[in-house]
KEKE-3310 file (N, C-alpha, C; in steps of 0.2 Angstrom, whole numbers, plus 5000, padded with zeros to 4 digits):
npx = (5004:5004:5009:5004:5015:5024:5018:5019:5033:5034:5028:5015:5011:5000:4992:4977:4970:4961:4953:4946:4937:4931:4918:4907:4898:4889:4874:4864:4851:4858:4870:4885:4888:4899:4915:4925:4928:4931:4942:4951:4955:4962:4977:4980:4974:4978:4992:4993:4988:4997:5008:5004:4994:4979:4965:4952:4939:4929:4915:4903:4887:4877:4862:4856:4844:4850:4848:4847:4846:4842:4844:4855:4866:4883:4887:4888:4899:4909:4911:4915:4927:4935:4936:4944:4955:4959:4957:4949:4936:4930:4914:4905:4889:4884:4889:4896:4891:4888:4891:4901:4911:4914:4918:4930:4937:4940:4949:4965:4983:4985:4973:4957:4943:4926:4915:4898:4887:4892:4883:4871:4870:4865:4873:4884:4882:4877:4874:4876:4888:4891:4884:4889:4902:4901:4898:4910:4918:4914:4918:4931:4935:4936:4949:4967:4974:4971:4968:4965:4957:4946:4943:4932:4924:4929:4925:4915:4909:4909:4907:4916:4925:4930:4929:4934:4948:4954:4954:4963:4980:4984:4984:4987:4980:4986:4977:4971:4983:4988:4977:4977:4989:4988:4978:4984:4991:4982:4980:4991:5006:5001:5002:5000:4991:4977:4963:4946:4933:4916:4901:4886:4870:4866:4868:4869:4876:4889:4893:4902:4914:4915:4916:4928:4937:4937:4947:4958:4958:4961:4952:4935:4924:4908:4895:4882:4867:4867:4872:4861:4855:4865:4864:4851:4854:4861:4851:4844:4831:4827:4818:4811:4822:4832:4832:4838:4831:4832:4846:4850:4854:4866:4874:4875:4883:4894:4898:4900:4911:4921:4923:4929:4940:4947:4945:4941:4925:4916:4903:4890:4887:4879:4866:4859:4843:4827:4810:4807:4814:4825:4822:4831:4832:4827:4834:4829:4828:4828:4818:4828:4836:4847:4850:4854:4861:4856:4843:4833:4819:4802:4796:4805:4819:4835:4849:4862:4878:4880:4887:4895:4899:4906:4917:4922:4925:4934:4945:4947:4953:4964:4977:4979:4988:4985:4970:4955:4941:4924:4909:4897:4893:4881:4866:4874:4872:4863:4863:4860:4864:4877:4888:4893:4899:4908:4916:4923:4930:4938:4946:4954:4961:4968:4976:4992:4991:4991:4978:4964:4951:4937:4930:4914:4900:4907:4919:4912:4907:4918:4922:4911:4909:4919:4933:4951:4957:4969:4974:4971:4977:4973:4960:4948:4941:4932:4920:4912:4921:4933:4929:4926:4939:4945:4938:4944:4940:4941:4943:4935:4939:4952:4958:4958:4967:4978:4981)
npy = (4994:5010:5026:5042:5050:5045:5050:5063:5065:5062:5073:5085:5098:5108:5098:5089:5082:5069:5067:5054:5056:5054:5062:5060:5066:5068:5077:5090:5096:5108:5109:5103:5090:5083:5084:5075:5066:5075:5082:5072:5070:5080:5081:5075:5082:5095:5094:5090:5102:5112:5107:5112:5105:5104:5102:5090:5086:5073:5064:5054:5056:5051:5042:5045:5042:5040:5051:5070:5077:5089:5088:5080:5087:5091:5103:5110:5102:5105:5119:5118:5111:5121:5130:5124:5122:5135:5142:5147:5136:5129:5125:5113:5112:5100:5083:5077:5086:5101:5111:5105:5102:5115:5121:5113:5116:5129:5129:5134:5132:5124:5126:5121:5111:5105:5093:5089:5078:5061:5051:5056:5052:5038:5029:5028:5019:5008:4991:4986:4983:4990:5001:5007:5008:5017:5029:5031:5033:5046:5053:5051:5060:5072:5073:5070:5061:5049:5049:5038:5041:5039:5030:5025:5021:5010:4997:4996:4992:5003:5016:5027:5022:5009:5007:5019:5020:5011:5018:5029:5034:5029:5031:5029:5039:5048:5045:5032:5025:5025:5020:5006:5002:5002:4993:4982:4979:4973:4961:4954:4948:4952:4960:4953:4952:4952:4961:4963:4974:4975:4983:4992:4991:4978:4961:4954:4963:4961:4948:4942:4947:4943:4929:4928:4934:4925:4916:4923:4933:4936:4939:4944:4957:4961:4973:4986:4986:4973:4965:4960:4949:4940:4938:4933:4921:4914:4911:4920:4932:4947:4957:4971:4974:4977:4964:4950:4937:4927:4926:4919:4905:4906:4914:4906:4896:4903:4906:4893:4889:4899:4895:4883:4886:4893:4907:4921:4926:4941:4947:4959:4962:4969:4981:4996:5001:5007:5011:5015:5020:5033:5051:5058:5071:5081:5077:5074:5069:5052:5038:5030:5015:5003:4986:4969:4960:4947:4949:4957:4966:4963:4973:4983:4991:4987:4999:5003:4998:4994:5000:4991:4982:4991:4993:4980:4978:4988:4982:4971:4977:4983:4976:4973:4972:4975:4983:4983:4992:4993:5000:5007:5006:5009:5019:5032:5045:5050:5058:5050:5037:5035:5032:5019:5018:5029:5024:5013:5020:5028:5018:5014:5026:5026:5015:5008:5001:4997:5006:5004:5013:5008:5016:5023:5024:5023:5031:5043:5044:5046:5058:5066:5064:5071:5067:5067:5065:5062:5054:5041:5026:5025:5032:5026:5030:5023:5012:5001:4997:4994:4984:4974:4972:4966:4955:4948:4950:4954:4970:4980:4994:4995:4984:4989:5000:4993:4987)
npz = (5000:4995:5002:5007:5010:5000:4989:4991:4990:4976:4972:4972:4968:4959:4955:4955:4968:4974:4989:4998:5011:5028:5033:5040:5051:5067:5067:5074:5068:5059:5066:5071:5082:5086:5080:5078:5067:5057:5061:5061:5048:5045:5045:5033:5023:5026:5024:5010:5005:5009:5001:4989:4982:4973:4982:4983:4992:4997:5003:5012:5021:5033:5028:5015:5001:4989:4982:4982:4998:5009:5023:5024:5020:5016:5019:5032:5037:5028:5031:5044:5042:5035:5045:5054:5046:5045:5033:5018:5012:4997:4992:4983:4977:4971:4967:4955:4946:4937:4947:4954:4945:4940:4952:4956:4945:4947:4957:4964:4966:4982:4987:4994:4991:4995:4989:4987:4997:4993:4993:4988:4975:4967:4962:4970:4981:4974:4971:4959:4948:4936:4937:4948:4944:4933:4940:4947:4936:4933:4945:4944:4934:4940:4946:4947:4955:4968:4985:4998:5013:5022:5034:5041:5031:5024:5024:5015:4999:4990:4977:4978:4986:4983:4969:4962:4966:4957:4945:4946:4950:4966:4984:5002:5015:5029:5040:5037:5036:5050:5057:5052:5056:5070:5072:5068:5078:5087:5081:5077:5086:5099:5114:5130:5146:5135:5134:5130:5128:5125:5120:5117:5108:5102:5102:5090:5081:5085:5084:5074:5078:5091:5089:5083:5092:5102:5100:5102:5112:5130:5140:5140:5141:5144:5141:5140:5130:5124:5134:5141:5134:5135:5149:5150:5143:5153:5161:5168:5173:5164:5164:5156:5148:5134:5122:5113:5108:5098:5098:5108:5108:5101:5109:5121:5116:5113:5127:5131:5123:5127:5140:5138:5131:5140:5140:5149:5152:5156:5164:5169:5186:5193:5189:5182:5183:5175:5174:5161:5145:5145:5143:5131:5126:5135:5146:5158:5175:5178:5185:5192:5198:5207:5204:5208:5195:5192:5196:5190:5191:5185:5172:5173:5165:5160:5160:5162:5168:5185:5200:5207:5196:5189:5197:5196:5182:5181:5188:5180:5170:5174:5174:5161:5146:5133:5126:5119:5115:5111:5110:5120:5138:5143:5142:5138:5135:5144:5160:5171:5167:5163:5170:5169:5156:5158:5168:5162:5152:5161:5167:5156:5154:5166:5164:5159:5148:5130:5123:5113:5107:5099:5089:5083:5094:5106:5104:5102:5115:5123:5120:5123:5136:5141:5141:5139:5123:5120:5130:5128:5119:5105:5096:5086:5070:5064:5068:5063:5053:5060:5068:5058:5053:5064:5064:5054:5041:5023:5019:5007:5004:5008:5002:4989:4989:4990:4979)
capx = (5000:5008:5006:5004:5022:5027:5015:5022:5039:5033:5026:5008:5009:4996:4988:4970:4970:4954:4953:4940:4937:4925:4915:4900:4898:4883:4871:4858:4850:4864:4875:4889:4889:4905:4919:4931:4930:4934:4949:4955:4957:4966:4984:4981:4972:4983:4999:4992:4987:5004:5012:5002:4989:4972:4962:4945:4937:4923:4913:4896:4885:4870:4860:4851:4842:4853:4845:4849:4842:4845:4845:4861:4871:4889:4889:4891:4906:4914:4912:4920:4934:4938:4938:4950:4961:4961:4957:4942:4935:4925:4909:4901:4882:4883:4895:4899:4888:4891:4894:4907:4916:4917:4922:4936:4941:4942:4954:4972:4987:4985:4966:4953:4935:4922:4909:4892:4887:4892:4877:4866:4871:4863:4879:4889:4881:4874:4876:4877:4895:4891:4881:4894:4908:4899:4899:4917:4921:4913:4922:4938:4936:4938:4955:4973:4977:4967:4970:4960:4958:4940:4943:4925:4920:4933:4922:4910:4911:4906:4911:4922:4930:4932:4930:4938:4956:4957:4955:4968:4985:4981:4988:4983:4982:4989:4973:4971:4989:4988:4972:4979:4995:4986:4974:4988:4994:4977:4979:4998:5010:4998:5004:4995:4984:4973:4956:4941:4926:4911:4895:4881:4864:4864:4873:4870:4881:4896:4894:4908:4920:4916:4918:4935:4941:4937:4953:4964:4958:4962:4946:4930:4919:4901:4890:4877:4861:4869:4873:4855:4855:4870:4861:4846:4856:4863:4845:4842:4826:4830:4813:4809:4828:4834:4834:4838:4829:4835:4853:4852:4858:4873:4877:4876:4888:4900:4900:4903:4918:4925:4925:4933:4947:4950:4944:4937:4919:4914:4896:4888:4885:4873:4864:4855:4837:4822:4804:4806:4820:4825:4821:4838:4832:4827:4839:4825:4830:4825:4817:4833:4838:4852:4848:4858:4860:4852:4837:4830:4812:4798:4794:4811:4824:4843:4851:4869:4881:4880:4893:4900:4901:4911:4923:4924:4927:4941:4950:4949:4957:4970:4983:4979:4993:4981:4963:4951:4934:4919:4902:4896:4891:4874:4864:4878:4869:4859:4868:4859:4866:4883:4893:4897:4904:4913:4921:4928:4935:4943:4950:4958:4965:4973:4980:4997:4990:4989:4971:4961:4944:4935:4925:4907:4897:4912:4923:4908:4906:4924:4922:4905:4910:4925:4940:4956:4958:4977:4975:4970:4982:4971:4953:4947:4936:4927:4917:4911:4927:4938:4926:4927:4946:4947:4935:4948:4937:4945:4940:4936:4943:4959:4961:4958:4973:4984:4982)
capy = (5000:5016:5031:5049:5052:5043:5054:5070:5064:5063:5080:5086:5105:5109:5092:5088:5076:5068:5064:5051:5057:5052:5068:5058:5068:5068:5084:5092:5101:5110:5110:5097:5089:5080:5085:5071:5064:5080:5083:5066:5070:5087:5080:5073:5088:5101:5092:5091:5109:5115:5105:5115:5101:5106:5096:5089:5082:5070:5060:5053:5058:5048:5037:5047:5037:5040:5058:5075:5078:5094:5085:5076:5090:5091:5110:5111:5099:5109:5125:5116:5110:5127:5133:5120:5123:5142:5144:5146:5130:5130:5120:5112:5110:5093:5079:5077:5090:5108:5114:5101:5103:5122:5122:5110:5120:5136:5129:5136:5128:5124:5127:5115:5111:5099:5091:5087:5071:5056:5046:5059:5049:5031:5025:5027:5013:5003:4984:4984:4985:4994:5008:5010:5010:5023:5035:5031:5037:5053:5056:5051:5066:5078:5072:5066:5057:5047:5047:5036:5042:5038:5023:5023:5018:5005:4991:4996:4991:5009:5018:5031:5018:5003:5007:5025:5019:5008:5023:5034:5033:5029:5031:5029:5045:5047:5042:5025:5021:5025:5015:5000:5001:5001:4987:4976:4977:4969:4955:4950:4949:4955:4960:4951:4950:4956:4962:4966:4977:4975:4985:4993:4988:4972:4955:4952:4967:4959:4940:4940:4949:4939:4923:4929:4935:4919:4913:4928:4937:4933:4941:4948:4961:4963:4978:4989:4982:4966:4961:4956:4943:4935:4936:4928:4915:4911:4909:4926:4936:4953:4962:4974:4976:4975:4957:4947:4930:4923:4925:4916:4899:4908:4917:4900:4892:4907:4905:4887:4889:4903:4891:4877:4889:4897:4914:4924:4931:4945:4950:4963:4959:4973:4985:5002:5000:5012:5009:5016:5023:5040:5056:5061:5078:5085:5074:5074:5064:5045:5034:5025:5011:4998:4980:4964:4958:4941:4950:4963:4965:4964:4980:4987:4990:4988:5004:5004:4994:4996:5002:4985:4980:4996:4991:4974:4979:4992:4978:4967:4980:4986:4973:4972:4975:4978:4983:4985:4994:4995:5000:5010:5001:5010:5025:5037:5052:5053:5057:5044:5030:5036:5030:5013:5020:5033:5020:5010:5025:5030:5013:5014:5032:5025:5009:5009:4997:5000:5006:5006:5014:5006:5021:5023:5027:5023:5037:5049:5045:5048:5066:5069:5063:5075:5064:5070:5060:5060:5049:5034:5025:5027:5032:5024:5034:5018:5007:4995:4995:4991:4977:4969:4971:4962:4948:4945:4951:4958:4977:4982:5000:4993:4980:4994:5004:4988:4985)
capz = (5000:4994:5007:5005:5010:4994:4984:4992:4987:4969:4970:4970:4966:4953:4954:4958:4973:4977:4996:5001:5019:5032:5036:5042:5058:5069:5067:5077:5063:5055:5071:5072:5089:5087:5074:5078:5061:5053:5064:5060:5041:5044:5044:5026:5019:5027:5021:5003:5003:5010:4996:4983:4978:4973:4986:4982:4998:4996:5009:5013:5027:5034:5023:5010:4997:4982:4979:4986:5004:5013:5029:5024:5016:5019:5020:5039:5038:5024:5035:5050:5039:5034:5052:5057:5042:5045:5026:5015:5008:4993:4993:4977:4979:4969:4967:4949:4941:4935:4952:4956:4939:4940:4959:4955:4940:4950:4962:4963:4970:4989:4989:4996:4990:4997:4985:4991:4999:4988:4993:4984:4969:4968:4959:4975:4985:4970:4971:4952:4946:4930:4939:4953:4940:4929:4945:4948:4930:4934:4950:4941:4930:4945:4949:4944:4960:4973:4992:5003:5020:5025:5037:5043:5025:5020:5024:5011:4992:4987:4971:4979:4991:4980:4961:4960:4966:4951:4940:4947:4955:4973:4990:5008:5019:5036:5045:5036:5038:5057:5059:5050:5060:5077:5072:5067:5085:5090:5078:5077:5091:5104:5121:5134:5144:5130:5136:5125:5131:5120:5122:5112:5109:5099:5101:5083:5078:5087:5083:5071:5082:5097:5087:5081:5098:5107:5098:5103:5118:5136:5143:5136:5146:5140:5144:5136:5129:5122:5140:5144:5130:5139:5156:5149:5141:5159:5164:5173:5170:5162:5164:5149:5145:5127:5122:5106:5110:5093:5098:5114:5107:5099:5115:5125:5113:5115:5134:5132:5120:5131:5146:5135:5129:5145:5140:5154:5150:5162:5163:5174:5192:5195:5184:5184:5179:5176:5171:5154:5142:5147:5138:5129:5124:5141:5151:5164:5179:5177:5191:5192:5204:5205:5207:5206:5188:5192:5200:5187:5192:5179:5171:5174:5160:5162:5156:5163:5173:5192:5203:5208:5190:5187:5200:5194:5176:5181:5190:5175:5165:5177:5173:5154:5142:5127:5127:5113:5118:5106:5112:5127:5143:5144:5138:5141:5133:5149:5165:5175:5164:5160:5174:5167:5151:5161:5172:5157:5149:5166:5168:5151:5155:5171:5163:5155:5142:5123:5123:5107:5107:5092:5085:5084:5100:5111:5102:5104:5122:5126:5119:5126:5144:5143:5142:5134:5118:5120:5136:5125:5114:5099:5095:5079:5067:5061:5072:5059:5049:5065:5070:5053:5052:5069:5062:5049:5034:5018:5018:5000:5003:5009:4996:4983:4990:4990:4972)
cpx = (5004:5005:5007:5011:5026:5024:5018:5029:5039:5032:5019:5006:5006:4992:4982:4970:4964:4955:4947:4941:4931:4922:4908:4899:4891:4880:4865:4855:4856:4870:4879:4890:4895:4909:4925:4933:4933:4941:4953:4958:4962:4973:4985:4979:4976:4990:4999:4992:4994:5009:5010:4997:4983:4967:4955:4943:4930:4921:4905:4894:4878:4868:4854:4849:4844:4850:4847:4844:4845:4847:4852:4867:4877:4892:4892:4898:4911:4916:4917:4927:4938:4940:4944:4956:4964:4961:4950:4942:4929:4920:4905:4894:4880:4889:4899:4896:4891:4894:4901:4913:4919:4920:4929:4940:4944:4947:4961:4976:4986:4978:4962:4946:4932:4916:4904:4892:4887:4886:4870:4865:4870:4869:4884:4888:4878:4878:4878:4884:4896:4889:4886:4900:4907:4900:4906:4920:4920:4917:4929:4940:4938:4945:4961:4975:4971:4970:4965:4961:4952:4940:4936:4921:4923:4930:4916:4912:4907:4910:4917:4927:4933:4934:4935:4946:4958:4957:4960:4974:4983:4986:4984:4985:4984:4984:4972:4977:4990:4983:4974:4985:4993:4982:4978:4991:4989:4976:4985:5002:5007:5001:4999:4997:4981:4966:4952:4935:4921:4904:4891:4875:4863:4869:4874:4875:4888:4897:4900:4914:4921:4919:4926:4940:4942:4944:4959:4964:4959:4955:4941:4925:4913:4897:4885:4871:4862:4870:4867:4853:4859:4867:4855:4848:4859:4857:4842:4836:4829:4824:4811:4816:4828:4836:4833:4837:4832:4842:4855:4856:4865:4877:4879:4882:4895:4903:4903:4910:4923:4928:4930:4940:4950:4950:4939:4931:4917:4908:4894:4885:4879:4872:4859:4849:4832:4816:4803:4813:4819:4824:4828:4838:4832:4832:4835:4827:4825:4823:4822:4835:4843:4850:4854:4856:4856:4845:4833:4822:4808:4796:4800:4816:4831:4845:4858:4871:4881:4887:4898:4902:4907:4917:4926:4928:4934:4946:4952:4953:4964:4977:4984:4985:4990:4974:4960:4944:4930:4912:4901:4893:4883:4872:4868:4876:4865:4863:4866:4861:4872:4889:4897:4902:4910:4919:4926:4933:4940:4948:4955:4963:4970:4977:4986:4997:4990:4981:4968:4953:4941:4929:4918:4905:4902:4917:4919:4908:4912:4924:4917:4906:4916:4932:4945:4958:4965:4978:4974:4975:4980:4963:4951:4941:4931:4925:4916:4917:4932:4935:4927:4934:4948:4943:4939:4945:4942:4940:4941:4940:4950:4962:4962:4965:4979:4986:4988)
cpy = (5006:5022:5038:5052:5051:5048:5061:5070:5065:5070:5081:5093:5105:5103:5092:5082:5075:5064:5061:5051:5054:5058:5066:5059:5068:5076:5084:5098:5102:5111:5103:5096:5085:5080:5081:5068:5069:5082:5078:5066:5076:5086:5079:5079:5094:5100:5093:5098:5113:5113:5108:5111:5105:5101:5096:5084:5079:5065:5058:5056:5055:5043:5040:5042:5038:5046:5063:5076:5083:5092:5082:5080:5091:5098:5112:5108:5103:5116:5124:5115:5116:5131:5130:5121:5130:5145:5143:5139:5130:5124:5119:5109:5103:5089:5078:5081:5096:5111:5111:5103:5110:5124:5119:5114:5126:5135:5131:5132:5129:5126:5120:5116:5104:5099:5089:5080:5066:5052:5050:5056:5041:5027:5024:5021:5007:4996:4982:4987:4990:5001:5011:5012:5016:5030:5036:5035:5044:5057:5056:5058:5072:5078:5069:5061:5055:5046:5045:5037:5042:5031:5021:5020:5012:4998:4991:4996:4997:5012:5022:5028:5012:5004:5013:5024:5016:5012:5028:5031:5033:5028:5031:5035:5043:5043:5034:5022:5020:5020:5008:4998:4999:4994:4981:4974:4973:4962:4951:4953:4954:4955:4958:4952:4955:4955:4966:4968:4978:4978:4987:4989:4981:4967:4954:4956:4965:4951:4938:4941:4945:4932:4923:4930:4930:4915:4917:4932:4933:4934:4945:4951:4963:4968:4980:4984:4975:4962:4957:4950:4938:4933:4932:4921:4911:4909:4914:4929:4943:4959:4964:4976:4973:4968:4954:4939:4925:4922:4921:4909:4901:4910:4911:4896:4896:4906:4898:4886:4893:4899:4885:4880:4893:4905:4916:4928:4934:4948:4954:4959:4963:4978:4991:5001:5006:5009:5010:5019:5030:5045:5059:5068:5082:5083:5074:5068:5057:5042:5028:5021:5006:4992:4975:4961:4952:4942:4956:4962:4966:4971:4985:4985:4992:4994:5006:4999:4998:4997:4996:4982:4985:4995:4985:4975:4983:4987:4973:4970:4983:4983:4971:4975:4978:4978:4986:4986:4996:4994:5003:5005:5003:5016:5031:5044:5055:5052:5052:5037:5031:5034:5023:5014:5024:5029:5016:5015:5027:5025:5013:5020:5030:5019:5011:5004:5001:5000:5008:5007:5013:5010:5020:5027:5028:5029:5043:5050:5047:5056:5069:5069:5067:5073:5067:5064:5057:5055:5042:5033:5026:5027:5031:5029:5029:5012:5001:4992:4992:4984:4972:4967:4966:4955:4945:4946:4955:4964:4979:4989:4999:4989:4984:4998:4999:4986:4989)
cpz = (5000:4999:5004:5005:5003:4988:4985:4989:4980:4967:4968:4968:4959:4952:4958:4962:4976:4984:4998:5008:5022:5036:5039:5050:5060:5069:5071:5073:5058:5059:5072:5079:5091:5080:5074:5071:5056:5055:5062:5053:5040:5042:5036:5022:5020:5023:5013:5001:5003:5004:4989:4979:4978:4975:4985:4987:4996:5002:5008:5020:5028:5029:5019:5005:4990:4978:4984:4992:5008:5020:5030:5020:5020:5020:5027:5040:5034:5028:5040:5047:5038:5040:5055:5053:5043:5038:5023:5011:5004:4993:4986:4980:4975:4969:4961:4944:4940:4941:4954:4951:4939:4947:4958:4950:4942:4955:4960:4968:4978:4992:4990:4994:4993:4992:4989:4992:4993:4988:4990:4977:4970:4966:4965:4979:4981:4971:4964:4950:4941:4933:4944:4949:4936:4934:4946:4942:4931:4939:4948:4937:4934:4947:4945:4949:4965:4980:4996:5010:5024:5028:5038:5037:5021:5020:5019:5003:4988:4981:4973:4984:4987:4972:4959:4961:4960:4945:4940:4951:4962:4979:4996:5012:5026:5041:5044:5038:5046:5059:5058:5055:5067:5077:5071:5074:5089:5087:5077:5082:5096:5110:5125:5142:5139:5132:5131:5129:5125:5123:5116:5113:5107:5099:5094:5079:5080:5087:5080:5075:5088:5095:5086:5087:5103:5105:5100:5109:5125:5141:5139:5141:5142:5144:5138:5135:5127:5129:5142:5140:5133:5146:5155:5147:5147:5163:5169:5169:5169:5162:5157:5146:5138:5127:5115:5108:5105:5094:5104:5113:5105:5105:5120:5122:5114:5122:5135:5129:5124:5137:5144:5133:5134:5145:5145:5151:5156:5160:5169:5180:5195:5190:5186:5180:5180:5172:5163:5151:5143:5141:5137:5127:5130:5146:5158:5168:5178:5184:5191:5198:5202:5208:5204:5198:5187:5195:5197:5188:5185:5178:5171:5168:5162:5157:5157:5168:5180:5194:5205:5202:5188:5190:5198:5187:5176:5184:5185:5170:5167:5175:5165:5151:5135:5128:5121:5116:5112:5109:5119:5132:5145:5140:5141:5140:5139:5156:5170:5173:5161:5164:5172:5161:5153:5165:5167:5154:5154:5167:5162:5152:5160:5170:5158:5148:5135:5123:5117:5108:5100:5089:5087:5090:5105:5110:5104:5111:5126:5126:5123:5134:5146:5144:5137:5129:5118:5126:5134:5120:5107:5099:5088:5077:5064:5065:5068:5055:5054:5067:5064:5052:5058:5068:5057:5042:5030:5018:5011:4999:5004:5004:4990:4983:4989:4983:4968)
residu = (MET:LYS:THR:ILE:ASP:GLU:LEU:LEU:THR:GLU:GLY:VAL:ALA:GLY:ARG:ARG:VAL:PHE:VAL:ARG:ALA:ASP:LEU:ASN:VAL:PRO:LEU:ASP:GLY:THR:THR:ILE:THR:ASP:ASP:GLY:ARG:ILE:ARG:ALA:VAL:LEU:PRO:THR:VAL:SER:LYS:LEU:ALA:GLU:ALA:GLY:ALA:ARG:VAL:VAL:VAL:ALA:SER:HIS:LEU:GLY:ARG:PRO:LYS:GLY:ALA:PRO:ASP:PRO:ALA:PHE:SER:LEU:ALA:PRO:ALA:ALA:ALA:ARG:LEU:GLY:GLU:LEU:LEU:GLY:ALA:ASP:VAL:ALA:PHE:ALA:THR:ASP:THR:VAL:GLY:ASP:SER:ALA:ARG:SER:THR:VAL:ALA:GLY:LEU:THR:ASP:GLY:GLN:VAL:ALA:VAL:VAL:GLU:ASN:LEU:ARG:PHE:ASN:ALA:GLY:GLU:THR:SER:LYS:ASP:ASP:ALA:GLU:ARG:GLY:ALA:PHE:ALA:ASP:GLN:LEU:ALA:GLU:LEU:ALA:ASP:VAL:TYR:VAL:GLY:ASP:GLY:PHE:GLY:ALA:VAL:HIS:ARG:LYS:HIS:ALA:SER:VAL:TYR:ASP:LEU:PRO:ALA:ARG:LEU:PRO:HIS:TYR:ALA:GLY:TYR:LEU:ILE:ALA:THR:GLU:VAL:GLY:VAL:LEU:LYS:LYS:LEU:THR:THR:ASP:VAL:LYS:ARG:PRO:TYR:ALA:VAL:VAL:LEU:GLY:GLY:ALA:LYS:VAL:SER:ASP:LYS:LEU:GLY:VAL:ILE:ASP:HIS:LEU:LEU:GLU:ARG:ALA:ASP:ARG:ILE:LEU:ILE:GLY:GLY:GLY:MET:ALA:TYR:THR:PHE:LEU:LYS:ALA:GLN:GLY:HIS:GLU:VAL:GLY:SER:SER:LEU:LEU:GLN:GLU:ASP:GLN:ILE:PRO:ALA:VAL:ARG:GLU:TYR:LEU:ARG:ARG:ALA:GLU:GLU:LYS:GLY:VAL:GLU:PHE:VAL:LEU:PRO:VAL:ASP:VAL:VAL:VAL:ALA:PRO:ALA:PHE:PRO:ASP:LEU:LYS:THR:LYS:ALA:PRO:ALA:ASP:ALA:THR:THR:VAL:ALA:ALA:ASP:ALA:ILE:PRO:ALA:GLY:GLN:MET:GLY:LEU:ASP:ASN:GLY:PRO:GLU:THR:ASN:LYS:LEU:TYR:ALA:SER:LYS:LEU:ALA:ASP:ALA:ALA:THR:VAL:PHE:TRP:ASN:GLY:PRO:MET:GLY:VAL:PHE:GLU:HIS:PRO:ASP:PHE:ALA:ASP:GLY:THR:ARG:ALA:VAL:ALA:GLN:ALA:LEU:VAL:ASP:SER:PRO:ALA:LEU:SER:VAL:VAL:GLY:GLY:GLY:ASP:SER:ALA:ALA:ALA:VAL:ARG:ILE:LEU:GLY:PHE:ASP:GLU:ASN:ALA:PHE:GLY:HIS:ILE:SER:THR:GLY:GLY:GLY:ALA:SER:LEU:GLU:TYR:LEU:GLU:GLY:LYS:THR:LEU:PRO:GLY:LEU:ALA:ALA:LEU:GLU:ASP)
# end
């Protein structure tokens, strides 16, 4: 895989460089609530601009249905990128149309432009190779060189991620190079003990990575909504907590295999419950109580790890040499149910281990709860991509850069 440093050595002054970034930031209306993914691509964009490239930044945002939708415009992300760069960033109101062509044509050396949401074009996500390829052909007309730096999208076989690199000289940006380097430390020559913390809503989202980690991890800590399927699989009642009944057989098999292989599976010993899901807009106090994990009352919903679980999990992480964390321990967006996620984050801050926060909600939680990002070994920008990498899957966007 060629890197951006090799491209810079070749020279980029006056060349149109297409940077496939991941600007898929959370929005409240037009307000960005977490700009972490924009900041993550800054090293690549700024270095190219400083070297005189005419930088064309492209990304998706949300899941529009292959047509323009103002709710998913990249305009706020383009404005924030300009603020962070300290320079004007041009914005094209389409992706491959008149606005994109004229905006790119108007760039001078060292200038940056952002084109509108790639997913406003059906060809970006099409499963039809010809349709996707036709869109990639149009994108290729905007550039002379391709730099892949949207790690959060490399697990997608999309036109801008998979097909476009085949049409242009291609290189990996700083973010992708860093992400791959860190994830390799979780898959080859891992320093032990190796602890994995998995949370989030659904067991089904994590089946592949659990299966893979049972062959590699020393201990696996489970939290979040997915914990209740594990508790149910052990024969405990879980009240009205989130539950995937159809996954119980698979979970029981994982617990059996873990015992067989000597992998320590750690589940909550107490949980914070409430009669209903909390109001995340008003943050109004919830009727929260703490109960033993094997004694959740009927009509009560588990929404966070309890204080004894927080102590237990901190102790299980204290002696680890490597930790991978993906998924919050509870509804961290509400103050009554944030302690479990905060406890895991604090345990990683306190630990000398290589700590990798695996993107998605866990990365957002670190920032929302006020932690210094530099206190962690690495915070990934791609939750789904990092999980699939750890599953051992071939990621289309990385394969395209390696050709």
